[in-house]
N, C-alpha and C positions, 0 to 999 in steps of 0.2 A: 375555488376550494382553498381552505386554510389548512396547511400542513404543519404538524408539530413533529420535530425530529428529536429523539432522545438517544443519547449516546454517552458512553463513559469517557469519550475523548475530552481531555481537559482543555480549558480555555484560561487565558490570562487577560487582565485589563490591558488595553492598547489605546493610547491617546490618539493615534493616527487612524484608527478604524472607525468607519461610520456607525458601527454597532457598539463601539466601545470595547470590543474584545477581539482577540486574535488567537490563533493556535498554529501548530506546525504540521508538516507532512502534506499529504494530498487532500486531506479533509476539507480545507477551505475552498479548493478548486471544485471539488465535487459538490459541496453544498451550494456554491454559487450557481453551478450548472443546474442542480436539482430545483433551485428556487425559481428558475425560469419557467418551470412547468406549472406553477401554482400562482394563485392570486396573492398569497402571502405565506411566508414560512417563518416559523419560530424554532430556534435551536435551544434545547434544554440540555445544558452541559455542566459538569462539575467545574467549579472555579478553583484553580490551584493557587495556593498561597506562596509557593516558592517563586524565585525570580524566573522570568520567562526564558525559554531556550533560544539559542541562536536560530535564525531563520523564521522567527515569528511572522505570520502573515495575517492581515486583517480578515475577519469573518464578515463578508459582505456579499450582497446579491440582490435580486429583485424583491423588494419589500421584505428584506430579511431582518430579523431581530434575534437577540440572544437573551435568554432568561437563565442566569447562572444559578446553580445549586451549590451548596457547601459540598466540598469533596469528602467522600468517606475517608476517614483517617487510616493510616497504616498501609501495609503492603502484604500481599500473600494471604496467609491464614489470618493474620492480624486484621487485615481489612475486612475479610469475610465475617469475623467475629464482631467487628465494630459496626457492621451493617444493622445489627439488631437494635443498636441505639440510634443510628443515623436515620433509619427508615421512618419512625414515627414523627421525627422532626421535619423531614423533607417530603413525606408522602402527601400532605395536603397541597403543597405547591405543584407537585407532579399531577395530582388528580385534577386540580383547577386548569392547568395548561392543556391537558388532554380533553377536558370538557369544552374548552373554547375552540377546539380544532374540528375540522370536518374529516380529517384522516390523520393517521399516526404512522410515522416511520421509525422503527426501532433498529438501530445499528448495533449488531451483536457480532461476536461474543463480548462480554463485558457486563459487569453487574448492573450498572445504571440502565443501559440499553435493554438488558434482559427484563428488568422490572416493568418496562413499558409494555411488554407483550401481554401479561395477564391484565394489566390495567386497561389497555385498549380493548381487550375482549370484554372486560366488565363494563366498560363505557359503551360498548357496541359500536365502536368506530371501525371504519375500513382500515385494515392493517397492512402495512408493507414492511417486511423484515428483510434486511440485507445482511447476510452472514459474511463478515469480512475476514474471518479466520480460515483455517483449513477444514473444509467440510468433511464430515465422516470420520474424523480422528479426534474425538473428545479426549482432552488431557486430564480432566478432573470429573468428579461426580456431578458438579454443577454443569459442566459442559455436556455431559451425557444426558442430564435432565433437559437441558435446553434443546439439544438435538432431537430427543424423542418428542418434545412438545411441538417443535416446528414441523416435524414429519406428520404429526397427528392433525395439526390445525391447517396445514397448507391446502389451499383450494377455496373456491368461492371468492369472498371479499378479502381473504387473507392471502396476499401475494408474498411468496418466499423466494428469494434469489440468493444463490451461493456464489461467492467470488471465486473465480477460477475458470476452468474449462476442461473439455475432454470430449472424446467420442461418445461417451455414454452420459445419460442424465445424472445429476447428483444423487438422486434417490429413485430407484426403479419403482414404477407404479404410482408415484406421487407427483403432483403438479408443482414440482420445484425445478427451476431452471438455473443455468449458469449465467453469470454476468461478469464481464471482464472489469478490470480496474485501470484507471488512467488519470493523469492530471494535466494532460496537454490538449489544447484545442486543435482543430484541423489546421488553422493558420500556423500555429506554433510547430506542428508536425512537419508542415511543408517548408518552414523558414528557419528551423533550428540551425545553429552553427554546425557545419558538417565536419566531422573528424577528418583530419588529413591522413590518408592511407599511409601506413608505414612503408618505408623504402629501405632496402638493404644499405648498410653503412651508417645508419642513424641509430641512436640508442632507443630501443623500444620502451614505451611507457605503458605499464599495466595499471588498471584502475578497478576499484570495487567500491560499491556504495551499499550501505545497509547497517543495521544494528550490529554492534560488535559483541555478540554473544557466542557461546560455545556452539550452539546449533548452526549458526551461520558459517562457522568453520573458516574464518579468515586466517587462522594459523596455517592451514594448508596452502593458502595463497602466498603467505610470507615464506614458508619453507620452499614452495615451488620457485619463488623468485631466485633463491640461492642456486638452484639447478639451472634456471634459465641464464643466469649471469655467467655460468661456466662457458657457455657458447656465445653469449652476447653480454660482455662485461659491463656495458653501460646501462643495462636494463634497470628501470626504476618501478616503484609501485606507489600509487596514491590510494590511501584508505580513507573514505569519507563516511563518517558516522561516529557514534559514541555508544558506550555500553560497558558492561561489567568486564569485558575482556580487554579493554584498552590498555591497562597497566601490564597484564601478562604479555600482550602482543608487543608492547614497547620493549619489554625484557627479552622476548624471543628475538626481535630484530637485533638487539645488542649482542646476544649470544652468537648469532649467525654472522656477525660483523656486517650487518645491513642497515645500521642506524642512519647512514647517510643516503641510503638508497630507498628507504621507506619513509613516506611522509604521512603523518596522521593529521588529518584536517579537522576532525570533530564534525559536529553538525554544521552544515552550511545552508545559507539561504538558497532557495530553489534555483534561481538564475545562476548562482555560482556553481551549483552542482552540475547544471547543464554545460556551463563553460568548462568545467574540469573534464567532463566526459568528452567534449569536443577537442580537447587538447591531448587526448590519450589515443592509444592504438589498439588495445585489446581489453575487453571487460571480462573480469573473472568473478564467478559467482558459484563457488563450490558448496552450496548450502547442504546441510544434512536435515533441514526442516522440510516437512511436506508442505511446500508453499501453496498459497492460494493463487494469486496472480501478482507476482512481484513487479511493481511499477518501475523499479530501478532498472530491471532488465529491459522493459519496453522503452524506457527513455534512452538507454544505451544504444539499442537498436535504431531508434529514431535519429540519433546523432551519427549513425553510420559506423558503429563499432561492431566488430565480430565478437560474439559472446561465447564464453566457455562456461557451461553449466550442466548439472546432472539431469537425468531423466525423471524429474518429479513433477507431478501436477501438470499444469498447462505448459511447462517448459518444453515437454516433448513435442507439442504441437507448434509452439511459437518458433522453435529453432529447427524444425524439420525442413527437409528439402533444401539443404545447403544454406540455411539462414543462420547457422551457428554450429558450434561443436558440442555434441551431447556426450557427457561423461557417463561411463558405466560404473565408475568408482570415484570417490572424492578424496583419495589420498594425495599427498603432495606430489608423489611420483606421477600419478595420472594427470593431475592439473598441469604439471610441468611439461609432460609429453604432449598434451593438447595445445598448449601455448607454443611450444617449439615446432609442432607440426604446422601451425599457421605461419610462423616466422620463416620457416624453411621453404615455404611455398607462397611467395608474395602474391602471385596471381590468384591463388585460392583465397588468400586473406582478403584481397580487394573484392573478389566476387561475392564472398560471404558478407562483407560489410554492406555492399550495395543491395543485396537481396534482403538483408535485415532492415535496412533503411526504408525500402519500398513497402515491405510488409507492415511495418509499424504504423504507416500512415492510415491504416484502416481502423486504428483503435483511438479514436478521438473522443473528447469529452462530449461533443455534440451527438455522436453516435451512441455513447453510453447513456446520455440523457434521453434521447429519443427512444431507445430500446426500453428503458424503464417506463417512460411515459406511455408507450403503446401497451405494455403489459398492464399498467394500472388502469388505463381507460377501458380496456377490454374487461377487466375483472370488476370494476366499479360501475360500469355502464353509464358513464357521464364524462363530460369534458373536465379536465383538471383546472382549467383557467376559464372562469365564466364572468369575471369582473364583478362578482357579487359580494366580495369581502370588503369590509371597511378597513 
């Protein structure tokens, strides 16, 4: 079968990539794994004109190709308004690519991926939708419309998976299932550099990875560090990521006299993120966002780091049974108390880290790929790879 993937995920030209394009985050890893299920896979992605970010990775995989679209201009409401002029220009290309495919994968939310849903239905193509945001909490009218549409069409040849997890299905009474998110293979999970367990007398190193936005609440981590340093004066914090809160967080660190204790790394290439995790002692993630399945938490666990995070989404299950510390509040005081509770009990810290590391091994890219493949073959009634594509 020939699969076409449509997503709002931007791509950039990349001279070192076999496809000529690259992108950041976990998307390249997941697309490489997904391509192994099919005879050929085409990614239809908006091409961004700005310079590529740090950590750009090649888009590559089994008979994988990239068909770039012009990116809709603007942001926020400006981008939504610009879509009216963008769509007639790019719709013929989208329509052609879907026509050449045997099946369509729409990665949503996001305007470009969402457009693939009605187009695939109009083309009468088997449809696989992976909702990568927070299921059930639409933030805009467009999100609400998308959610209602997916609930209505799920079933038969239309496979809908929501990124996250929990004891209950994403949508009662509808054939929609959870799927976890990861960017690590089974081999990587088993061979990742293992974080050295903190020992009393050494300066503890805290770390956090993620977009620096208000919802991610990195300010609580910075403020918590000030409290932790009252008992452990040498404690430091590494913040990996970029975003709108970078400048305010730098100012906050200065105000709290933590400029030398907090290191802002910006975006890092994936291997450097893993190396940073492995050189730390506690992963702090006091998000106020209803997360889907945060890969950064899984990667921290895989490196053998105890994680401090709130009871949101799948985190309650990931960190249960002594695999982490679950917060009932995300204030700086609550974060500091959780970190200090680990540091004050080195035996508990070590046991938590080991339990986290062992549990993380079950969330490999191979398992992610195979779970998706089994669902698609069951729904579509055929093998995904039959060798018949040119």
